[in-house]
C-alpha positions as semicolon CSV with decimal commas, in nm:
position;residue;x (nm);y (nm);z (nm)
1;M;3,674;3,850;-10,904
2;K;3,723;3,521;-10,750
3;T;3,586;3,629;-10,414
4;R;3,275;3,772;-10,579
5;L;3,229;3,443;-10,738
6;I;3,258;3,245;-10,418
7;V;3,018;3,494;-10,246
8;S;2,764;3,449;-10,559
9;L;2,787;3,068;-10,501
10;L;2,712;3,075;-10,137
11;I;2,416;3,290;-10,193
12;L;2,296;3,057;-10,462
13;V;2,345;2,742;-10,218
14;L;2,156;2,917;-9,936
15;W;1,866;3,003;-10,165
16;L;1,845;2,650;-10,314
17;A;1,846;2,519;-9,948
18;G;1,560;2,749;-9,846
19;S;1,370;2,668;-10,159
20;A;1,415;2,291;-10,090
21;H;1,282;2,328;-9,728
22;A;0,988;2,536;-9,847
23;Q;0,887;2,248;-10,103
24;M;0,871;2,000;-9,829
25;M;0,625;2,188;-9,617
26;N;0,341;2,453;-9,639
27;D;0,482;2,795;-9,633
28;Y;0,197;2,997;-9,478
29;L;-0,035;2,976;-9,185
30;D;-0,410;3,053;-9,212
31;V;-0,500;3,177;-8,869
32;G;-0,849;3,257;-8,708
33;I;-0,869;3,388;-8,357
34;V;-1,195;3,421;-8,177
35;T;-1,306;3,528;-7,837
36;V;-1,608;3,346;-7,689
37;K;-1,879;3,492;-7,480
38;P;-1,838;3,335;-7,147
39;E;-2,214;3,210;-7,124
40;K;-2,182;3,060;-7,462
41;R;-1,865;2,853;-7,395
42;G;-2,051;2,511;-7,384
43;E;-2,256;2,571;-7,701
44;F;-1,935;2,697;-7,879
45;E;-1,750;2,374;-7,791
46;A;-2,040;2,145;-7,904
47;I;-2,048;2,341;-8,233
48;I;-1,691;2,284;-8,309
49;K;-1,718;1,923;-8,210
50;K;-1,971;1,889;-8,491
51;M;-1,761;2,068;-8,739
52;V;-1,473;1,836;-8,654
53;D;-1,697;1,531;-8,689
54;A;-1,831;1,639;-9,032
55;N;-1,471;1,722;-9,163
56;R;-1,349;1,387;-9,028
57;K;-1,623;1,178;-9,207
58;H;-1,598;1,355;-9,543
59;Q;-1,231;1,432;-9,579
60;G;-1,268;1,827;-9,510
61;D;-1,003;2,074;-9,403
62;H;-0,753;2,023;-9,120
63;W;-0,685;2,272;-8,829
64;L;-0,523;2,277;-8,495
65;T;-0,716;2,450;-8,211
66;T;-0,560;2,607;-7,896
67;E;-0,685;2,792;-7,598
68;M;-0,503;3,071;-7,448
69;M;-0,405;3,018;-7,081
70;F;-0,190;3,313;-7,027
71;G;-0,329;3,598;-7,225
72;P;-0,685;3,712;-7,300
73;G;-0,947;3,465;-7,147
74;N;-1,193;3,261;-7,342
75;T;-0,973;3,302;-7,678
76;F;-0,926;3,018;-7,923
77;T;-0,694;3,006;-8,217
78;Y;-0,737;2,794;-8,516
79;V;-0,434;2,726;-8,736
80;S;-0,437;2,565;-9,085
81;P;-0,102;2,522;-9,287
82;R;-0,144;2,638;-9,649
83;Q;0,082;2,612;-9,947
84;N;-0,014;2,951;-10,097
85;Y;-0,311;3,199;-10,113
86;A;-0,494;2,940;-10,334
87;G;-0,471;2,698;-10,058
88;V;-0,709;2,912;-9,850
89;E;-0,977;2,873;-10,102
90;Q;-0,917;2,503;-10,133
91;G;-0,930;2,450;-9,758
92;Y;-1,255;2,664;-9,722
93;G;-1,409;2,464;-9,996
94;S;-1,327;2,137;-9,833
95;F;-1,457;2,245;-9,511
96;M;-1,792;2,388;-9,646
97;G;-1,822;2,074;-9,861
98;A;-1,791;1,843;-9,568
99;M;-2,015;2,038;-9,360
100;Q;-2,288;2,043;-9,639
101;K;-2,246;1,676;-9,691
102;S;-2,306;1,591;-9,324
103;L;-2,574;1,860;-9,231
104;G;-2,703;1,976;-9,559
105;A;-2,703;2,324;-9,705
106;A;-2,960;2,468;-9,466
107;G;-2,819;2,280;-9,148
108;S;-2,463;2,389;-9,218
109;A;-2,568;2,750;-9,269
110;K;-2,758;2,745;-8,936
111;L;-2,446;2,590;-8,754
112;M;-2,232;2,864;-8,884
113;Q;-2,472;3,115;-8,779
114;D;-2,489;2,967;-8,420
115;F;-2,092;2,964;-8,418
116;S;-2,105;3,343;-8,491
117;N;-2,363;3,404;-8,222
118;C;-2,104;3,251;-7,972
119;L;-1,850;3,507;-8,030
120;S;-1,772;3,851;-7,898
121;S;-1,486;3,900;-8,150
122;T;-1,301;3,740;-8,436
123;R;-0,988;3,804;-8,646
124;G;-0,837;3,640;-8,952
125;E;-0,470;3,648;-9,022
126;F;-0,235;3,500;-9,296
127;R;0,121;3,433;-9,185
128;R;0,422;3,341;-9,384
129;R;0,653;3,088;-9,233
130;R;1,011;3,219;-9,196
131;W;1,218;2,916;-9,222
132;D;1,525;3,123;-9,263
133;L;1,476;3,270;-8,913
134;S;1,356;2,948;-8,744
135;A;1,584;2,746;-8,533
136;N;1,577;2,363;-8,516
137;A;1,272;2,335;-8,716
138;P;1,151;2,026;-8,885
139;T;1,312;1,971;-9,229
140;S;1,030;1,738;-9,365
141;E;0,665;1,682;-9,351
142;S;0,715;1,367;-9,135
143;E;0,936;1,555;-8,884
144;M;0,662;1,830;-8,861
145;N;0,396;1,555;-8,798
146;Q;0,599;1,427;-8,506
147;L;0,645;1,768;-8,350
148;V;0,284;1,864;-8,385
149;G;0,169;1,524;-8,286
150;Q;0,374;1,519;-7,959
151;A;0,294;1,890;-7,888
152;R;0,059;1,988;-7,581
153;W;0,145;2,366;-7,540
154;L;0,260;2,678;-7,749
155;R;0,443;2,974;-7,618
156;T;0,427;3,262;-7,868
157;A;0,610;3,597;-7,849
158;I;0,433;3,862;-8,074
159;I;0,692;4,112;-8,161
160;R;0,566;4,438;-8,328
161;V;0,867;4,610;-8,502
162;R;0,892;4,973;-8,608
163;P;0,820;5,032;-8,980
164;G;1,131;5,024;-9,179
165;R;1,327;4,842;-8,907
166;G;1,245;4,481;-9,012
167;R;1,576;4,405;-9,145
168;D;1,762;4,514;-8,811
169;Y;1,533;4,287;-8,606
170;E;1,577;4,004;-8,855
171;E;1,961;4,031;-8,817
172;Q;1,918;3,964;-8,444
173;L;1,677;3,662;-8,515
174;R;1,947;3,515;-8,733
175;T;2,213;3,555;-8,456
176;I;1,968;3,383;-8,212
177;K;1,893;3,101;-8,472
178;Q;2,271;3,032;-8,493
179;A;2,299;3,035;-8,116
180;R;1,998;2,788;-8,066
181;E;2,129;2,553;-8,323
182;R;2,470;2,534;-8,136
183;A;2,306;2,499;-7,803
184;A;2,299;2,146;-7,630
185;T;1,922;2,171;-7,587
186;K;1,776;2,184;-7,940
187;A;1,439;2,355;-7,883
188;P;1,232;2,413;-8,200
189;T;1,165;2,786;-8,230
190;L;0,931;2,858;-8,536
191;V;0,913;3,206;-8,672
192;S;0,643;3,342;-8,898
193;Q;0,558;3,704;-9,014
194;S;0,223;3,859;-9,078
195;V;0,123;3,915;-9,443
196;A;-0,238;3,986;-9,417
197;G;-0,478;4,091;-9,141
198;Q;-0,206;4,248;-8,931
199;S;0,091;4,479;-8,987
200;P;0,361;4,302;-9,196
201;S;0,602;4,423;-8,931
202;I;0,468;4,177;-8,679
203;Y;0,672;3,861;-8,612
204;Y;0,547;3,549;-8,413
205;I;0,809;3,343;-8,237
206;T;0,678;3,009;-8,119
207;N;0,806;2,726;-7,904
208;V;0,629;2,385;-7,934
209;V;0,651;2,186;-7,620
210;G;0,498;1,864;-7,481
211;S;0,467;2,000;-7,134
212;L;0,470;2,332;-6,957
213;G;0,767;2,222;-6,765
214;A;0,965;2,182;-7,091
215;L;0,966;2,563;-7,117
216;D;1,185;2,572;-6,822
217;T;1,475;2,381;-7,003
218;I;1,485;2,624;-7,314
219;P;1,801;2,839;-7,271
220;S;1,715;3,203;-7,217
221;L;1,860;3,474;-7,455
222;P;2,138;3,591;-7,204
223;E;2,252;3,229;-7,193
224;L;2,251;3,182;-7,554
225;L;2,395;3,523;-7,668
226;G;2,657;3,594;-7,391
227;E;2,704;3,934;-7,218
228;E;2,798;4,116;-7,533
229;G;2,559;3,954;-7,760
230;Y;2,260;4,008;-7,540
231;R;2,369;4,389;-7,496
232;N;2,343;4,416;-7,875
233;Y;2,017;4,236;-7,883
234;Q;1,875;4,477;-7,622
235;K;2,000;4,779;-7,805
236;T;1,836;4,659;-8,139
237;V;1,498;4,580;-7,949
238;S;1,516;4,926;-7,777
239;D;1,553;5,096;-8,124
240;A;1,342;4,883;-8,354
241;V;1,074;4,723;-8,158
242;L;0,748;4,883;-8,067
243;A;0,608;4,619;-7,824
244;V;0,644;4,261;-7,721
245;E;0,364;4,032;-7,590
246;I;0,404;3,657;-7,488
247;N;0,112;3,423;-7,474
248;V;0,095;3,062;-7,364
249;S;-0,183;2,832;-7,507
250;R;-0,279;2,484;-7,453
251;I;-0,377;2,247;-7,749
252;V;-0,726;2,138;-7,747
253;P;-0,753;1,794;-7,918
254;E;-1,123;1,751;-7,921
255;L;-1,170;2,075;-8,103
256;S;-0,888;1,995;-8,359
257;H;-0,894;1,804;-8,686
258;L;-0,562;1,697;-8,787
259;S;-0,420;1,470;-9,065
260;E;-0,418;1,101;-8,970
261;A;-0,019;1,101;-9,003
262;T;-0,021;1,363;-8,711
263;V;-0,285;1,183;-8,509
264;S;-0,103;0,866;-8,532
265;V;0,185;0,997;-8,336
266;A;-0,036;1,003;-8,025
267;P;-0,396;0,862;-8,097
268;E;-0,486;0,844;-7,741
269;F;-0,440;1,228;-7,699
270;W;-0,583;1,342;-8,033
271;R;-0,881;1,098;-8,034
272;P;-0,965;1,068;-7,670
273;K;-1,240;0,804;-7,617
274;P;-1,550;0,940;-7,441
275;P;-1,603;0,869;-7,088
276;V;-1,794;0,550;-7,028
277;A;-2,125;0,623;-6,872
278;A;-2,180;0,459;-6,531
279;K;-2,450;0,184;-6,523
280;P;-2,761;0,286;-6,342
281;K;-2,782;0,137;-5,993
282;V;-3,084;-0,103;-5,967
283;A;-3,298;0,003;-5,668
284;A;-3,289;-0,259;-5,398
285;A;-3,620;-0,452;-5,346
286;A;-3,814;-0,308;-5,057
287;E;-3,823;-0,567;-4,762
288;P;-4,174;-0,646;-4,636
289;K;-4,255;-0,479;-4,316
290;P;-4,303;-0,708;-4,026
């Protein structure tokens, strides 16, 4: 009886800790993935910059833009944190409201159509952040602002788990979480799971780093788990996982619109000043012929 009570109290403590973490930050990620027609690349970027400008002027929605560098070419991802499903509607309303204030209803509709014309494919996803599986994750909004503000690259492993084997794989993720949090190198590793737009058995494991070289310093799974632990991990992956894909993306500041709290971490990166145009050279006066 006493043992059962202790176990119940531990479960309650863990649940409350997870709830407190969730209340400090948004629990979902609103994700858009687009592939741009190569010949439309310049027009596409010009359109996004207009969207950024409109939302900045009129307090619209926020999003982070990345371009895939190791993975499918001309592929951009837009990520906006949301507290819940209702937050998606609120964000879209803020975005379109800012667009219409800046360009008018007809102008914003045309810009959205021009945007669509630049794309060869588009996909929307809604993902739930799995704080319980993430390692060395920020524990407050200010820490998250610091992490994103200093970030320059993302490495994401996309894990497609067999239906019905999610718990088996999550057990391994919890073991990895504990190992990463014991390691000397405290690399933030953020886990999310698809809830709409993809199979719910897909997990996303992301490292957020300030340089590509920082990826070299993150301990590998064999280093973290040891020989026996890594063997157990491989067995679970062999049995429970259908496929693994790893992509590396660079953050594109000029196509992103983040909160001022995040931008203030590195304003020279997030708000780069346009290059100063060179002054035209004055033609030298022609010398009179002798």
